[in-house]
N, C-alpha and C positions, 0 to 999 in steps of 0.2 A: 527394420525390424518387424516383427509380427504385429505390433499394435500401432503401427505409423498410419496416419490418414492416407486414404486411398480411394480412387474412383472405383465404381462397381457398375456393372452392366447386367441387365437381366432380359435374356431373349424370351418372349412370351407368345405363345400360340393360343389365340383366342378361339373359343368354340363357335361352330356354325349353329344357326338356329333356323327352325322352320316354324312359322306361326300361322294359325288359322283363327279368324274371328268372324262372327255373325251377329246380325242384329235383325230382330223381327219386331215390326210395329203390330201389336195385338189390337190396338185401338188409336183414336185421335190422341189419348192421353197416356197409354202404356205401352212401353217397349221392353223386350228382353234382350240381353247380350250374352254371349258365350265367347270364350277364348281357350284355346288349346295350343301350348308351345311345346316343342321338342328341342332340347339343347343337347348338343354333341360334345359333352364334357370329356369323353374318353380320349379325345385329342390332347387334352391336358395331362401329361404324364408326369411332370415334375416341375418345380419351381426352383431354378438354379440361379444363384447369384455369383457372378463372376467377379473376383477382385483383380484389380490391375497390379497390386502388390504380389510378386511371385511367392513371397514368404507366408501369405495369407491363403489358406485353403478356400475353395468354393464352398458356399453354403447351399446345400442341396436338400429340398423338401420333396420327397416322393408322394405323388398324389394317387395315381391310377383310379382317377374318378370315373363314375359311371354315368351314362347318359340318363337325363331326367325328362319328366313331363311336368308341365304346369297347366292347371285347369281353373277356370273361373266362370262364375255365373253372376250376373246382375240385372237389376231392374232400373227403369227409369219412369218417373211420374211427371208429366206435364199438366199442371192444373190451369195454366194459361200460356199464352205466346211469350210472356216474359219470363217465367219461371220454370225451372226443371229440377226435380230432386232425384238423386241416385243413390243406390245402395247395392253392395255386392260382397261376395266372398270368394277367396281363391285358396287352392292348395299347391304348394310348390314343393317338390321333392328335393332333398339334399343330394348333391352329386358325391359326397364324401362317404365312402364306405367305412364301417366300423374299423377295419384293419388299418386304415391310414388316417383316422381321425385323430387329431392331437390338439393341444392347447393353443398352438399358433394359428390353426384354422378349425375352431370348434363348431363346425356347421351342424345343422339339423334340419328335419322337414319343417316346413313353416305353413301357418294357417293365416290368411289375410282377411280382415274385415275392413270395409272402407264405406264412407258415405260422403256425399257431396251435393253441391247445388250450382246451377247456373242461373244468372240473370242477364237477360238480353237488354243492353243499354240502348242500342239502336240497331238498324239492319247490318252495320258493318262491325259491331263489337259486342262481344259477350264477355262477361266476368264469370270465371269458374273458381270454385273453392273446393278442396277435397281434404278429408282426413282419413287417415288410415292407422290401423293398429296391427302389428305384426306379432304373432305368437310362435315362438320356436317350441316345437314339441320336445318332449324330454328325451335325452339321449346320454349315453356314457362317453366320457373322454379318458 
């Protein structure tokens, strides 16, 4: 019947990505970082869940997503050989256009804020810690 347990498969085409990053040492203690990423989300046309049960229809979510850019800037401060402190921010575009945004995939543009620290334990080991906060910008679903 329609409500019998069944196996399901989901073929998924993941997007291509092109990434560029740069780091510039301004002095012995300060560095700047830059990253720009392009993601080929337009390859992802639909999310289809195929049921092995012939009585159960496939579940299709039409996406028609658009390609996106992500950009970030960061600073690193090294007060000593042991310590490094980092902070940065990024902006990430949502691939989901208004026409296909729905509660199942309620995506929006995002703003990232992050901070972190590195402590050098010895010449072959560093410990890194990072905290980040993601802010989704307001959008309608």
